[in-house]
C-alpha positions as CSV (number, residue, x, y, z in Angstrom):
1,M,-30.2,-39.9,-19.0
2,S,-33.9,-40.3,-17.9
3,Q,-35.3,-38.2,-15.1
4,N,-35.3,-41.0,-12.6
5,Q,-31.5,-41.7,-13.0
6,G,-28.7,-40.1,-11.0
7,C,-29.2,-37.0,-9.0
8,G,-31.0,-35.0,-11.7
9,G,-34.4,-35.8,-10.2
10,G,-33.4,-34.9,-6.7
11,S,-33.8,-38.4,-5.3
12,C,-30.6,-38.2,-3.3
13,G,-31.5,-34.9,-1.7
14,C,-28.5,-32.9,-3.1
15,A,-30.5,-31.0,-5.7
16,S,-32.9,-29.7,-3.1
17,T,-30.1,-28.3,-0.8
18,A,-28.0,-26.4,-3.3
19,P,-29.4,-23.0,-4.5
20,A,-29.5,-22.3,-8.2
21,V,-26.7,-20.0,-9.4
22,D,-29.2,-17.4,-10.4
23,D,-30.6,-17.3,-6.8
24,V,-27.3,-16.4,-5.2
25,K,-27.2,-12.6,-4.7
26,V,-24.3,-10.4,-3.5
27,A,-25.4,-8.2,-0.6
28,V,-25.3,-4.5,-1.5
29,A,-22.8,-2.6,0.7
30,M,-24.3,0.7,2.0
31,V,-23.3,3.8,4.0
32,N,-26.2,5.3,5.9
33,G,-28.6,3.4,3.5
34,V,-26.9,4.7,0.4
35,P,-25.7,1.8,-1.9
36,L,-22.1,1.7,-3.0
37,H,-22.7,-0.6,-6.0
38,G,-25.5,-2.2,-8.0
39,E,-27.2,-5.4,-7.2
40,G,-25.2,-8.4,-8.3
41,E,-22.0,-6.5,-8.5
42,S,-19.1,-7.4,-6.2
43,P,-16.3,-4.7,-6.2
44,D,-13.0,-5.8,-4.8
45,P,-12.4,-4.9,-1.1
46,E,-10.1,-2.0,-1.8
47,A,-12.4,-0.4,-4.4
48,L,-15.3,-0.9,-2.0
49,R,-13.4,0.8,0.9
50,Q,-12.5,3.8,-1.3
51,R,-16.1,4.2,-2.4
52,A,-17.2,4.1,1.2
53,Y,-14.8,6.8,2.2
54,S,-15.8,9.0,-0.7
55,E,-19.5,8.5,0.2
56,L,-18.8,9.3,3.9
57,L,-17.1,12.6,2.8
58,R,-19.9,13.4,0.3
59,Q,-22.6,13.0,3.0
60,A,-20.5,15.0,5.5
61,A,-20.2,17.8,3.0
62,Q,-24.0,17.8,2.6
63,R,-24.6,17.9,6.4
64,R,-22.3,20.9,6.7
65,G,-24.1,22.8,3.9
66,L,-21.2,22.6,1.5
67,L,-23.0,20.5,-1.1
68,A,-26.6,20.7,-2.3
69,V,-29.0,18.0,-0.9
70,G,-30.0,17.3,-4.5
71,D,-26.5,16.0,-5.4
72,L,-27.1,12.3,-5.9
73,P,-24.6,9.5,-5.3
74,S,-23.5,7.2,-8.1
75,L,-23.1,3.4,-8.1
76,D,-19.6,3.5,-9.6
77,G,-17.8,5.4,-6.8
78,V,-17.2,8.5,-9.0
79,L,-18.2,11.8,-7.3
80,S,-19.8,14.6,-9.3
81,E,-17.7,17.7,-9.9
82,A,-19.7,19.6,-7.3
83,A,-19.2,16.8,-4.7
84,S,-15.5,16.7,-5.4
85,D,-15.2,20.4,-4.8
86,A,-17.3,20.2,-1.7
87,T,-15.2,17.4,-0.1
88,L,-12.1,19.4,-0.7
89,A,-13.6,22.4,1.0
90,L,-14.8,20.1,3.8
91,L,-11.3,18.7,4.4
92,E,-9.7,22.2,4.3
93,R,-12.1,23.3,7.0
94,E,-12.1,20.1,9.2
95,L,-8.4,19.2,9.1
96,Q,-6.6,21.8,11.1
97,L,-2.9,21.0,10.6
98,P,0.0,22.5,12.5
99,E,2.8,24.1,10.4
100,P,6.1,22.3,10.8
101,D,8.5,24.4,12.8
102,E,12.3,24.5,12.2
103,A,13.0,22.2,15.2
104,S,10.8,19.5,13.7
105,C,12.4,19.9,10.3
106,K,15.9,19.7,11.9
107,R,15.0,16.5,13.8
108,Y,13.7,14.9,10.6
109,F,16.9,15.9,8.8
110,D,19.1,14.5,11.5
111,A,17.2,11.2,11.6
112,H,17.4,10.7,7.8
113,P,20.9,11.9,6.7
114,A,21.2,9.5,3.8
115,R,18.1,11.0,2.1
116,Y,19.8,14.3,1.6
117,H,22.8,13.2,-0.4
118,L,23.2,14.2,-4.0
119,G,24.5,11.6,-6.4
120,E,24.7,8.7,-3.9
121,K,24.8,5.4,-5.8
122,V,24.6,1.7,-4.9
123,Q,25.6,-1.2,-7.0
124,A,23.2,-4.1,-6.2
125,R,21.6,-7.3,-7.3
126,H,18.5,-9.0,-6.1
127,I,16.3,-12.1,-6.1
128,L,12.6,-11.5,-6.4
129,F,10.0,-13.9,-5.0
130,A,6.9,-12.5,-6.7
131,V,3.6,-12.4,-4.9
132,T,1.1,-13.3,-7.6
133,P,-2.7,-14.2,-7.4
134,G,-3.2,-17.5,-5.7
135,V,0.3,-17.9,-4.3
136,D,0.8,-19.2,-0.8
137,V,2.4,-16.1,0.7
138,P,3.6,-17.6,4.0
139,A,5.2,-20.6,2.2
140,L,6.8,-18.2,-0.3
141,R,8.2,-16.1,2.5
142,Q,9.6,-19.1,4.3
143,R,11.3,-20.2,1.0
144,A,12.8,-16.8,0.6
145,E,14.0,-16.6,4.2
146,A,15.6,-20.0,4.0
147,L,17.6,-18.9,0.9
148,L,18.5,-15.6,2.6
149,V,20.1,-17.4,5.5
150,G,22.2,-19.5,3.2
151,L,23.3,-16.6,1.0
152,R,24.4,-14.5,4.0
153,C,27.0,-17.1,4.7
154,E,28.6,-16.7,1.3
155,A,31.5,-14.4,0.5
156,L,30.8,-11.3,-1.6
157,D,32.7,-12.7,-4.6
158,S,31.0,-16.1,-4.4
159,P,29.0,-17.3,-7.4
160,A,26.2,-18.5,-5.1
161,F,24.1,-15.4,-5.3
162,A,24.1,-15.2,-9.1
163,K,23.3,-19.0,-9.3
164,A,20.4,-18.6,-6.8
165,A,19.1,-15.6,-8.8
166,A,19.1,-17.6,-12.0
167,E,17.2,-20.5,-10.4
168,N,14.7,-18.6,-8.2
169,S,14.2,-15.0,-9.2
170,N,10.9,-13.9,-10.9
171,C,12.6,-10.8,-12.2
172,P,14.1,-10.7,-15.7
173,S,17.4,-9.7,-14.0
174,G,17.6,-13.3,-12.8
175,A,19.1,-14.3,-16.1
176,E,22.0,-11.8,-15.3
177,G,22.5,-13.2,-11.8
178,G,20.1,-10.6,-10.4
179,D,22.3,-7.7,-11.5
180,L,20.6,-4.3,-11.3
181,G,23.8,-2.2,-12.0
182,W,24.4,1.1,-10.3
183,L,21.2,2.7,-8.8
184,E,20.3,6.0,-7.4
185,A,17.3,6.5,-5.0
186,Q,15.0,7.8,-7.8
187,D,15.6,4.6,-9.8
188,C,13.9,2.5,-7.1
189,A,10.4,1.7,-5.8
190,P,10.2,3.6,-2.4
191,E,10.4,0.5,-0.2
192,F,13.3,-0.9,-2.2
193,G,15.1,2.5,-2.2
194,S,14.7,2.9,1.6
195,A,16.4,-0.5,2.1
196,L,19.4,0.6,0.0
197,F,19.8,4.3,0.8
198,A,18.1,5.1,4.2
199,Q,21.1,4.2,6.2
200,D,23.6,6.5,7.9
201,E,27.3,6.3,7.0
202,A,28.2,4.0,10.0
203,N,25.6,1.4,9.0
204,A,25.9,1.5,5.2
205,H,25.8,-2.2,4.5
206,I,27.9,-4.1,1.9
207,G,26.9,-7.7,1.2
208,V,23.5,-9.4,1.5
209,L,21.0,-7.3,3.5
210,P,20.1,-9.1,6.7
211,R,16.3,-9.0,6.1
212,L,13.9,-9.7,3.3
213,I,12.6,-6.5,1.7
214,S,8.9,-6.5,1.1
215,T,7.5,-4.4,-1.8
216,R,4.3,-4.4,-3.8
217,F,6.1,-6.8,-6.2
218,G,7.0,-9.4,-3.5
219,F,9.9,-10.4,-1.3
220,H,13.5,-9.4,-2.3
221,I,16.8,-10.7,-1.2
222,I,19.2,-7.8,-1.9
223,Q,23.0,-7.9,-2.2
224,V,24.9,-4.6,-2.1
225,L,28.2,-4.9,-4.0
226,A,29.5,-1.3,-3.7
227,R,28.5,2.2,-2.7
228,E,29.4,5.8,-3.8
229,A,28.6,8.2,-1.0
230,G,27.6,11.3,-3.0
231,V,27.6,14.9,-1.6
232,A,25.7,15.8,1.6
233,Q,23.3,18.7,1.3
234,S,23.0,21.3,4.1
235,F,19.9,21.6,6.3
236,E,19.2,25.1,4.9
237,A,19.2,23.8,1.3
238,V,16.5,21.1,2.1
239,K,14.5,22.7,4.9
240,G,11.7,23.6,2.6
241,S,11.3,20.1,1.1
242,I,11.4,18.6,4.6
243,A,8.6,20.9,5.7
244,Q,6.5,19.7,2.8
245,V,7.2,16.0,3.8
246,L,6.1,16.8,7.3
247,R,2.9,18.6,6.1
248,Q,2.0,15.6,4.0
249,Q,2.6,13.2,6.9
250,A,0.4,15.3,9.2
251,Y,-2.3,15.6,6.5
252,M,-2.4,11.8,6.0
253,T,-2.6,11.1,9.7
254,A,-5.4,13.7,10.2
255,L,-7.3,12.4,7.2
256,R,-7.2,8.8,8.3
257,Q,-8.5,9.8,11.7
258,Y,-11.2,12.0,10.3
259,L,-12.4,9.2,8.0
260,S,-12.4,6.8,11.0
261,L,-14.6,9.3,13.0
262,L,-17.0,9.6,10.1
263,A,-17.2,5.8,9.8
264,G,-17.8,5.5,13.6
265,E,-20.8,7.8,13.3
266,A,-22.2,6.1,10.2
267,E,-24.4,3.0,9.8
268,L,-22.4,0.7,7.6
269,T,-23.9,-2.3,5.9
270,G,-21.9,-5.1,4.2
271,L,-18.5,-3.7,4.8
272,D,-16.0,-3.1,7.7
273,L,-14.1,0.2,8.1
274,E,-11.7,1.3,10.8
275,T,-13.8,3.4,13.2
276,A,-13.1,5.8,16.0
277,D,-15.2,7.8,18.4
278,S,-12.7,10.3,19.8
279,P,-12.0,13.9,18.6
280,L,-9.4,14.7,16.1
281,L,-5.9,14.8,17.5
282,Q,-4.2,18.1,16.9
């Protein structure tokens, strides 16, 4: 094609309005002027968020004299060994956590009785609607919910669930009618296990669970075929493990709030973080 044909010469105006690919630059995200990645790089949002929080902690450790000013940040989000040690010391000093008392542990125990049974088993099958890159998630959820409504109307021994699993499930178990066999809590992803086991004896469901279960894999329709109760543990036997759960919950709550406070005090460029300007809740 000669230069005066088509759009190549810019005669239609489109060539002059579109920037060349090489001219498009990704803005560098920064925390208080410190870059979180190199020019032209574009970390995914979660990786960028984690880098920002690490940098907030590194800078806070320097301000509090726990890390040498000469410790330099990296552009890959990996802290130096000295910075890692300093941020741990910072969090130990800043996050004042209450020790769980026996009353708190007992309330947790009473609220989650099914979690403290040894040998509890559930026979189940499922249909997985997998959330994959590019999928229309609202449309996928609507499709799953429509199928759920229909399956809840079927008898436990109906072949409808197995047929639906074979036709719709993105899990290899679909070829077996969605059958997962007998499961214990430790066999399941946490969200899946909670749906199956975190029920008291009065509400232990048999049949298709009334709601979709959302996990990192997608949306699940779950049918419980049978249950074996297992043996209940005493409060005294599990009090220590419950206290550890409560400590971890308190730590995560305090850490999220502390990071939000640091973000609220920082100058953030090219990224959004949850921020707060109130003192830490104790």
